[in-house]
N, CA, C and O of each residue as an XYZ file, in Angstrom:
352
protein
N     101.691    105.033     88.216
C     100.505    105.123     89.016
C      99.346    104.405     88.310
O      98.534    103.732     88.945
N      99.291    104.564     86.993
C      98.234    103.891     86.237
C      98.327    102.378     86.413
O      97.321    101.714     86.660
N      99.527    101.842     86.286
C      99.717    100.396     86.441
C      99.337     99.940     87.851
O      98.752     98.871     88.029
N      99.674    100.754     88.845
C      99.344    100.414     90.232
C      97.820    100.379     90.428
O      97.298     99.463     91.063
N      97.116    101.366     89.888
C      95.653    101.378     90.007
C      95.023    100.205     89.258
O      94.069     99.594     89.739
N      95.562     99.893     88.079
C      95.034     98.751     87.319
C      95.258     97.438     88.076
O      94.367     96.591     88.130
N      96.437     97.274     88.653
C      96.738     96.054     89.424
C      95.835     95.964     90.652
O      95.354     94.883     90.992
N      95.606     97.084     91.311
C      94.731     97.094     92.483
C      93.310     96.732     92.090
O      92.641     95.988     92.806
N      92.842     97.248     90.966
C      91.497     96.920     90.492
C      91.376     95.428     90.191
O      90.364     94.806     90.515
N      92.411     94.853     89.571
C      92.397     93.409     89.287
C      92.341     92.608     90.585
O      91.575     91.651     90.704
N      93.164     93.012     91.559
C      93.199     92.311     92.842
C      91.838     92.362     93.528
O      91.393     91.374     94.112
N      91.182     93.512     93.453
C      89.874     93.697     94.094
C      88.718     93.234     93.205
O      87.555     93.317     93.600
N      89.040     92.747     92.007
C      88.033     92.309     91.037
C      86.984     93.392     90.789
O      85.783     93.126     90.745
N      87.478     94.621     90.629
C      86.613     95.770     90.366
C      86.872     96.269     88.950
O      88.010     96.257     88.482
N      85.837     96.698     88.283
C      85.982     97.244     86.935
C      86.666     98.595     86.991
O      86.420     99.399     87.891
N      87.523     98.830     86.019
C      88.214    100.116     85.922
C      88.320    100.465     84.453
O      88.791     99.662     83.646
N      87.887    101.648     84.113
C      87.934    102.118     82.736
C      88.856    103.316     82.673
O      88.690    104.266     83.439
N      89.826    103.289     81.772
C      90.755    104.403     81.624
C      90.097    105.541     80.857
O      89.291    105.315     79.954
N      90.450    106.759     81.226
C      89.941    107.915     80.504
C      90.990    109.015     80.535
O      91.940    108.961     81.315
N      90.810    109.993     79.695
C      91.678    111.159     79.655
C      90.810    112.390     79.809
O      89.802    112.543     79.120
N      91.206    113.264     80.714
C      90.481    114.527     80.867
C      90.928    115.467     79.763
O      92.128    115.634     79.543
N      90.006    116.070     79.081
C      90.375    117.137     78.154
C      89.407    118.289     78.375
O      88.200    118.087     78.506
N      89.938    119.463     78.414
C      89.118    120.636     78.669
C      88.799    120.825     80.147
O      88.035    121.720     80.508
N      89.371    120.000     80.991
C      89.132    120.119     82.425
C      90.313    119.553     83.166
O      91.255    119.048     82.555
N      90.271    119.632     84.464
C      91.388    119.150     85.243
C      90.936    118.914     86.676
O      89.788    119.175     87.033
N      91.850    118.421     87.480
C      91.596    118.273     88.907
C      92.922    118.463     89.635
O      93.936    118.763     89.004
N      92.926    118.294     90.936
C      94.129    118.565     91.720
C      95.293    117.638     91.393
O      96.446    118.009     91.613
N      95.025    116.442     90.873
C      96.138    115.536     90.582
C      97.012    116.083     89.455
O      98.214    115.820     89.434
N      96.437    116.834     88.524
C      97.245    117.438     87.459
C      98.216    118.455     88.039
O      99.378    118.498     87.635
N      97.762    119.266     88.973
C      98.639    120.258     89.598
C      99.751    119.569     90.386
O     100.896    120.021     90.371
N      99.417    118.483     91.070
C     100.442    117.755     91.832
C     101.473    117.141     90.901
O     102.669    117.173     91.193
N     101.027    116.585     89.792
C     101.938    115.929     88.853
C     102.940    116.917     88.253
O     104.060    116.532     87.914
N     102.555    118.163     88.120
C     103.437    119.165     87.520
C     104.219    119.970     88.549
O     105.058    120.788     88.172
N     103.967    119.762     89.836
C     104.639    120.533     90.883
C     106.112    120.146     90.990
O     106.452    118.965     90.917
N     106.968    121.118     91.157
C     108.405    120.942     91.384
C     108.974    119.909     90.405
O     108.945    120.140     89.196
N     109.491    118.772     90.897
C     110.044    117.730     90.026
C     108.979    116.731     89.605
O     109.267    115.798     88.855
N     107.775    116.913     90.071
C     106.687    115.998     89.746
C     106.397    115.071     90.905
O     107.306    114.569     91.567
N     105.156    114.859     91.130
C     104.681    113.957     92.162
C     103.786    112.945     91.461
O     102.866    113.325     90.736
N     104.047    111.669     91.672
C     103.211    110.653     91.046
C     101.775    110.839     91.530
O     101.517    110.831     92.733
N     100.860    111.002     90.612
C      99.472    111.265     90.977
C      98.548    110.587     89.978
O      98.856    110.495     88.789
N      97.447    110.127     90.461
C      96.421    109.539     89.613
C      95.065    109.902     90.166
O      94.943    110.257     91.338
N      94.066    109.819     89.352
C      92.708    110.148     89.780
C      91.830    108.919     89.667
O      91.891    108.179     88.685
N      91.030    108.717     90.665
C      90.026    107.664     90.655
C      88.677    108.376     90.684
O      88.278    108.920     91.713
N      87.990    108.369     89.568
C      86.730    109.103     89.466
C      85.583    108.141     89.186
O      85.788    107.003     88.764
N      84.398    108.617     89.426
C      83.185    107.834     89.192
C      82.489    108.422     87.965
O      82.209    109.621     87.932
N      82.208    107.594     86.957
C      81.520    108.124     85.772
C      80.128    108.616     86.146
O      79.416    107.987     86.929
N      79.761    109.749     85.570
C      78.451    110.321     85.882
C      77.968    111.196     84.733
O      78.726    111.569     83.837
N      76.706    111.502     84.791
C      76.095    112.391     83.804
C      75.635    113.655     84.508
O      75.338    113.640     85.703
N      75.580    114.719     83.779
C      75.094    116.009     84.279
C      75.930    116.484     85.467
O      75.403    116.956     86.473
N      77.246    116.344     85.320
C      78.177    116.694     86.389
C      77.974    118.127     86.872
O      77.730    119.034     86.076
N      78.075    118.317     88.167
C      77.967    119.623     88.823
C      76.604    120.272     88.615
O      76.503    121.498     88.592
N      75.582    119.489     88.468
C      74.228    120.025     88.352
C      73.379    119.428     89.477
O      73.800    118.465     90.119
N      72.207    119.978     89.718
C      71.337    119.416     90.765
C      70.845    118.001     90.441
O      70.366    117.299     91.331
N      70.957    117.576     89.182
C      70.448    116.268     88.752
C      71.567    115.310     88.367
O      71.357    114.438     87.524
N      72.745    115.446     88.960
C      73.874    114.574     88.623
C      73.498    113.117     88.876
O      72.926    112.786     89.915
N      73.823    112.248     87.917
C      73.468    110.833     88.008
C      74.712    109.960     87.964
O      75.645    110.229     87.207
N      74.718    108.918     88.775
C      75.809    107.943     88.762
C      75.220    106.571     89.048
O      74.186    106.456     89.705
N      75.872    105.547     88.559
C      75.467    104.169     88.838
C      76.128    103.751     90.155
O      77.350    103.833     90.285
N      75.348    103.315     91.109
C      75.886    102.940     92.408
C      76.912    101.815     92.305
O      77.807    101.724     93.146
N      76.800    100.961     91.296
C      77.795     99.898     91.109
C      79.165    100.488     90.801
O      80.185     99.944     91.224
N      79.195    101.600     90.065
C      80.468    102.268     89.790
C      81.049    102.861     91.072
O      82.260    102.815     91.286
N      80.189    103.416     91.924
C      80.652    103.981     93.200
C      81.215    102.881     94.098
O      82.244    103.077     94.743
N      80.558    101.740     94.143
C      81.039    100.616     94.960
C      82.381    100.119     94.422
O      83.292     99.836     95.201
N      82.509    100.014     93.116
C      83.777     99.589     92.513
C      84.900    100.562     92.830
O      86.010    100.145     93.159
N      84.619    101.861     92.733
C      85.629    102.870     93.056
C      86.031    102.773     94.526
O      87.207    102.909     94.863
N      85.059    102.538     95.389
C      85.356    102.385     96.817
C      86.264    101.179     97.061
O      87.191    101.256     97.868
N      86.008    100.079     96.377
C      86.848     98.885     96.545
C      88.286     99.141     96.081
O      89.241     98.713     96.729
N      88.425     99.838     94.961
C      89.770    100.167     94.477
C      90.469    101.093     95.472
O      91.643    100.898     95.785
N      89.755    102.087     95.963
C      90.342    103.005     96.941
C      90.743    102.268     98.214
O      91.803    102.534     98.780
N      89.910    101.356     98.660
C      90.276    100.534     99.827
C      91.560     99.761     99.563
O      92.429     99.670    100.429
N      91.673     99.207     98.362
C      92.873     98.461     98.003
C      94.114     99.340     98.002
O      95.183     98.910     98.435
N      93.978    100.568     97.517
C      95.104    101.501     97.508
C      95.520    101.823     98.941
O      96.707    101.803     99.265
N      94.546    102.118     99.796
C      94.859    102.448    101.190
C      95.475    101.245    101.909
O      96.447    101.391    102.650
N      94.909    100.066    101.688
C      95.449     98.861    102.326
C      96.875     98.566    101.864
O      97.667     98.001    102.618
N      97.203     98.945    100.634
C      98.518     98.640    100.086
C      99.490     99.802    100.123
O     100.506     99.769     99.428
N      99.212    100.825    100.909
C     100.080    102.009    100.945
C     101.535    101.651    101.255
O     102.454    102.282    100.732
N     101.743    100.651    102.095
C     103.112    100.267    102.450
C     103.862     99.637    101.280
O     105.092     99.583    101.291
N     103.136     99.162    100.276
C     103.797     98.513     99.147
C     103.728     99.343     97.869
O     103.882     98.807     96.771
N     103.497    100.653     98.005
C     103.476    101.515     96.822
C     104.804    101.410     96.075
O     105.853    101.255     96.700
N     104.768    101.491     94.756
C     106.017    101.434     93.990
C     106.937    102.600     94.361
O     106.491    103.614     94.899
N     108.210    102.438     94.068
C     109.200    103.476     94.317
C     109.154    104.483     93.173
O     109.404    104.135     92.019
N     108.838    105.719     93.498
C     108.754    106.769     92.485
C     109.933    107.738     92.575
O     109.827    108.872     92.109
N     111.057    107.315     93.165
C     112.178    108.239     93.347
C     112.801    108.679     92.028
O     113.541    109.662     92.003
N     112.526    107.989     90.951
C     113.072    108.407     89.660
C     112.541    109.779     89.268
O     113.106    110.430     88.389
N     111.462    110.230     89.906
C     110.894    111.535     89.591
C     111.682    112.677     90.226
O     111.491    113.835     89.856
N     112.570    112.368     91.183
C     113.294    113.406     91.901
C     114.199    114.231     90.975
O     114.405    115.420     91.217
N     114.722    113.631     89.951
C     115.477    114.371     88.940
C     116.895    114.729     89.298
O     117.809    114.354     88.563
N     117.133    115.434     90.384
C     118.471    115.939     90.714
C     119.403    114.804     90.831
O     120.587    115.002     91.105
């Protein structure tokens, strides 16, 4: 999934910075660990003062994330084969 998001970002000429969540999580972690595993990735927007009334983000980062998301949706038919996760 990481490689797919990176390739989509390159195609859309959008900046993408890799990060690792520590001390927190989101729904993609639960999906990745469900049953035999579901390929999941998160596309987040960097921000400061998260979950506060004064949360700040750079609009250029939001536009870049939107372009990557558009690329993912446009390319849904060509998603990689993740059947190796089935296990059985």
